[in-house]
N, C-alpha and C positions, 0 to 999 in steps of 0.2 A: 504494500500500500504506500502510495506517495504521500509524504508528510511535509506540510508547509512549515518552515521554520518560524514564521510569524505566528501561526496558530499554536505551535508548541510553546513559544514564549508567552502567548496569551494564557494558555492553560497553566503554565508554571506560575505566572504572576498572580492569576486568579486564585490558585490554590494557596499560595503564600499569603495573599491578602486575607483569605478566609480564616486561616489559623492565627494570623497576627491580630486581626480584628477581635477574635474571640478572647484573646489575652487581655484586651483593654476595654471591650464594649460594656463590661459589667462595672468598670471603675466608677463612672459618674452615677451609676445606679446603686452603689454600695450603701449609702445612707438609707435609701428606700428599701433595699433588700434586708438590711438590718432591722428596720421597723416591721416589715412584712413577715419575716421569718424569725424574729426575736433573737438576733445574733449580736454579740458584743464586738467591739473594735478588733480585739485579738482574734475572735472567731471568724470575723469577716476576711482576715488575711487568707483563710483557707478557700474562700471563693476563688481567689487567684491561685493560691499555691497548689490546690488539688489538681487544677488543670496544668499548671506549669511543671509541677514535679513529675506527673505521669508523662507529660510531653518530653521533658528533658531526659527522664529516666529510661524510657523505652526507645529513644531515638536511635541509639546504637544498634539495638536489636532490629529496629525497622530498617536501618541501612543494610544490615547483613541479610535480612529477609529479601530485600530488593535484589541483592546480588544473586541469591540462590533461587528465588521463585520468579523473579522478573519484575522490572520497575513498573511496567504497565499494570500488572496484576496488583501490586502493592499500592500504587497510586489510586486505582479504582476501588480497592477494598477499603483503604483508609478514608477516602472521601465518602463512601457509602456508610461506613460506621459513624463517621463524624456527623453526617446528616441525621441518622437515627438518634444518636445521643444528644444532639442539639434539640430535637423535638422533646425528648424526655426531660432535659434540663429546663426547658420552657414550661413544662407541665408540673414541675416539682412542687409537691404539696408541703414539703418540710425542708429544713436546713440539711438534714442528713441525706435526703433524696437528691437535693441539688448538688451537694459535694460529691456524692458517688457518680452522678451523671457527668459532672465536670471532669472527674478523674478519667472516666471512659472517653470523654471528648479528647483529653490530652493524649491518651493511648492511641486513638484514631489518628490524631494529628502526627504522632510519632511514626506511624506507618506511611503516611502520605508525603510528609515534608522531605525526608532524605531522598525519596524516589524522584521528587520534582527537581531538587537541586542537582542530583546526579544526572538527570535527563538534560539539564542545562549544560552541564560540563561535557556530556557526550555529544550534544547536538551542535554546540557552537565551539568549533575547534580552532577557527582562525582568530588570531589575537585581537584584531580590531572589533569583530562582531561579538566575541566573547566579552570584551571590555564593556561594550554597549549593553549587552544582556545583563551582565553583573550590575551595571549602574542602575538599570531599571529594577532589577530584583532587589537591590539594596535600598533603593528609594521607597519601594513598597514596604519592605520589611521595617524601615524606620518610620515612615509617615503613616503607615497603617494604624499604628497605635493611637495617633492623634485623631484620625478619622473615626476610630472605634469610640473614643471619648465623646465625640460630637454626636454620633448616632445613638449611643447609649443614653446620653442626656435628653435627646429629642424624644426617644421612645418612652423614657421614664416620665417626662413631664406631660406628654400629650396622649399616650396610650397606656403602656405598662412596660416595666423592665423586661418582662418575659418575651416581648417581641424581638429583643436583641438576640435571643436564641432561635425563635421561630424563623427569622429571616434567612438563616443558614439553610433551611430545608429546600426551598426552590433553587437557590444558588447551587447547592450540592447536587441536586438532580440534574441540572444543566451541565455541571462539570463532569459528572459521571458519563453522560452521553458524549461529551466532547473527547474525553479520554478514550472511550470505546471507538469513536469515529476517527480520530486523528493520530493517536499515539500508537506507533508500531511496537511489536514485541521486541524486547531486548534479549540479548544472549544471557543464558543462565549458566550457573556453575554448579557442579556437584560439591557437596560438603554437608556440614552439620551446623546446627545452631549452638552458639556458645551460651547455653542457658545459665551456667554458673557465673559467667562474667556479667550477663544481663541482670540477674537477680541481685548480685552483690552491689552493682552500681546503683540500682533502684533503691535497695534497702539502705545503702550508705547515705545517699543524698537525702532520702526521706527522714532518716533518723537524725541527721545533722540539722535539717530545717526544723524538725519537731523539737529538737533540743533547744534551739534558739527561741522558738515560740513558747516553750515551757518556761524558759528564763524570763521572757517578757511577761508571762501570765502569773508565774508563781515565784520568780526570783532565782538568783544564782545559788542561794543556799540550799535549795531542794536537791535531795539525792537523785531524784528522777531526772532532773535536768542533765546532770553529769553522766548518768547511765545512758541516756539517749545520745549525748554527744560522743561518749566513748564507743558506743555501738556503731555510730556513723563512721568514726575514724577507723575502727577495726574492719568494718565491712569494705571501706574504700581501699584499705591496705590489702585485704584479701582479693579485691578486684584486680589490683595491679599484679599481685602474685599469680593469679589465674591467667591473666593476659600474657604474662611472660612465659608461661609453660604451655598454653593452649596451642594445638596444632592449627586451628582456624579461629583466632580471636576476633571478637567484635571490634576491638580497637587494636590494630597492629601497632606495637610500640615503635616500629620503625617510622611511623608518621611524625614522631617527636624528634627524630634525628636531625631534621633541618631546623636551625635556630629561628628562622623567620616564621615558619609554620607554628612552632611551639609558642613564640612570642605573640603571634596573632590569636591563638586559642586563649592564652592567659589574658591578653589585653582585652579581648572581647568579653571574657568572663567578668573582669573587674569593671569594665566600662558599663555593662548592663547592670551589674550589681549596684553601681552608683546612680545610674540614670533612671532606673525603674521607680525610685522613690518619688520622682516628679509625678508619675502617672498614678500613684496610689495616694500620696499624702496631700498634694496640692489641691486636687479636686475636692477632697474632704474639707480642707481649710477654707476653700472658696465658698462651700455650702454651709458648713457648720459655724464658721466664724464671720465671714463677710455677708452671709445670707443670700448668696446667689442660688438660683434654681439649678437643677441638674443640667438643663440645656445651656444656661449661661456659663456654667462651669466647663462644659464641653467647648463652647465658643471661645472661652478664655485661652484654650490651647490652639486656636486657629493660627495665631502668628507663629507659634512653634512649628506646627504641621506644615504651614505654607512655606516657611523658610527652609525647613528640612527637605521638603519635596522639590522646591525650586533649585536647591543645590545640585540636583541630578543633572541639570542642563549645563552646568559649568565644570562638573567634576572631572570629566575626561581631559579637558584643557588644562586644568590645574595639575592633574597627575602627570600629564605628559611634560609639563614645564618644570614642576618641582619634585616629582617622585612621590610614591605612596607614603613613605615614612614622614616626609616633611608636611604633607597635607594632613596626615593623621595627627601629627603632633600639634599643628595649628588648630585643628578642630577640637582636640582635647583641651588645649589651653583656653579656648573660648568657653567650652562647657564648664571648666573649673571656675573661671572668673565669674561667669554668669550665675552658677550655683551659689558661690560664696556671697555674691551681691544680693541674690534673692533671699538668702538666709537672713540678711540684715533688714530686708523689706517686710518680712512676715511679722505682723503685729495684730493685736485685737481690733484695731481700727486702721484700715489702710485702703487706699484707692488703687484699683487695678490699672487705670489709665492715668498718666502715660508710662510711668516708670516700669511697672510690672509687665506691661505690654512690650516695651522695648527689650526688657530682659528676656522674655519668652522668645522674642525674635532672635536675639543673640544666641541663646542656647539652642534654638532650632538650627541656626547656621552651623554651629559647632557639631551638633548631632548629624547633620547632613554631610559632614566632611569625614566621618570616621568609619561608617559601615562598609562602604565600597572598598577602601584600602584593606580593611581587615578581612573581608571576604576573599579578595584577590590573593592576599598573602596566605590565607588558610588553604588555598588550592595550589600554592606554588610548588611546582615540580612533583606533583602527586602522580604515582604510577597508575595507569588506567585500572588495574585490578583493585586499587585502593580508593577509587573515586567515591564509591558509596560510603565507605567508612569515613573518609575525609569530610564529605558533605554532612554526614551525621554528626561528626565531631564539632563542626562549626555551629550547628544548631544546638548541640548539647551545651557548649560553652555559653551560648546565648540564654537558653532556658534555665540552666542550672544557676547561672549568674543572677537571673531575675528572681528565682525562688530563694536562693540563699541570701542575696542582698536584701530582699524584702524581710526575711526572717531576722537578719541582723538589725535592720533599721527599725523594725517594730519593737525590738528590744530597747534601742536607743529612745524611741518615742515613749515607751512605758516607763523608762527610768526617769523621764522628765515630767511625768504625770503621776500624781499621788492620790487620784480620786477617780472613782468609777464614772462619775458624771463631771468631767472637767469643765471649768469655766472657759469662756472664749479666750481669755488671757492665757490660761494654762495650755489650752489646745494649740494656740499660736506659738507659744514658747516651745512646746514639744516638737512641732513641725519644723521650727527653726533649727532645733538640735539635729533632727534627722537630715536636714540639708547639709549641715556641717559634716555629718557622717558620710553623706553622699559625695561631698567634695573630696574627702580623704580617699575614698575608693577610686574616684576619677583620677586623683593625683597618683595613686598606685598604678593605674593603667598608663599614665604618662611615663612613669619610671620604667615600666616594661617596654614602652615604645622607644625610649632613649637607649636602654641598655641591651635589649634583645633583638630589635628590628633594624640593626645597622645594615648598611648596604653590603651585599655579598651573601654567600651561603656557607659560611664557616660552620662546621659540624659541632653540635653540642657535645 
């Protein structure tokens, strides 16, 4: 079957937009979800983390499944399951039902996403067209979060937050048809699944995140907090040991032999860890402290989203002139300065326009400069046999950074709040503290950029 590259790119971008929107479309709805399903601020983190953890935890297994079963099959199966679980999440009668549905949504996204990114790598082999495809993919991956905030706010204010889940159903059905119609079968390989590696990675990340959430909820003095953190560290150590010995690992450790690739994975993890707090805490600050509606909170992110998406049109020229590392460093510097300045702007009484508006634009420009270089570096010199694993690892760094970063920053938030019903002043003070934590994580990503992503391919 003849396959149009433009249609393949459309399918890849639509799939990525679907899963990215789902990570953020609930954020502006969170106060309303809390009221509807009677959930605390700490409990509401699991509306995000149940999705993100399952997404990040099973990505590597999904990437391996794409190599063994075929990318077309995994893409279709992932989108189909995502469509079904979106319907269930929209119908959720209780908090527990919603969280379980969100976890299965994340699992479905983990099947589809690495297949889509590996399809991009296999379809666009010429350097110029691949650069353009990665630019569009990265723009959607970054700006999709802001679009999700806007849509979630609109649905919450004028219909119900549940529509944010229902909207995935018709989109998923159309995407399944397009995959069946336009995506050709890929070559499959014989082999077996590395279930030990998959399970220890999922258990390790989940235990770590749960440990930090326990610390936020019950304090660092609780024995259970340290038991969960210890279990997470032990499981991740077991994961590395299994991958080193496995005949067919889900993460071939040779992917980390190249310093640029290793730096790109770590840098992406730290960047998203710091950046994700914007999309969780600031919408709540805008609603709970400044009194904005859900839609107004989503609109407040429009300058961020527009600036981030607009950078797509200049990124190729910037990279050709200055190189991936320099563009990445400049983008991180803008993100750090914007986040630090924003932390000083957060108060019980503040005006969004003009200063916060300008800051959101600056941070959007910074965010628009970082994802394309990190994606390109994460695929640098990857052997075709490892394209699925490398694609999965890029997304694992992204999703695990989001979940662990949110868990760490909710701990920072709770340390600054000493009341179950904080006043506006206390809430603003706690959000300001989380932005300082965010800036520290972004500065760590900058350090990785400076020391690990130097020009050249010196081996680690």
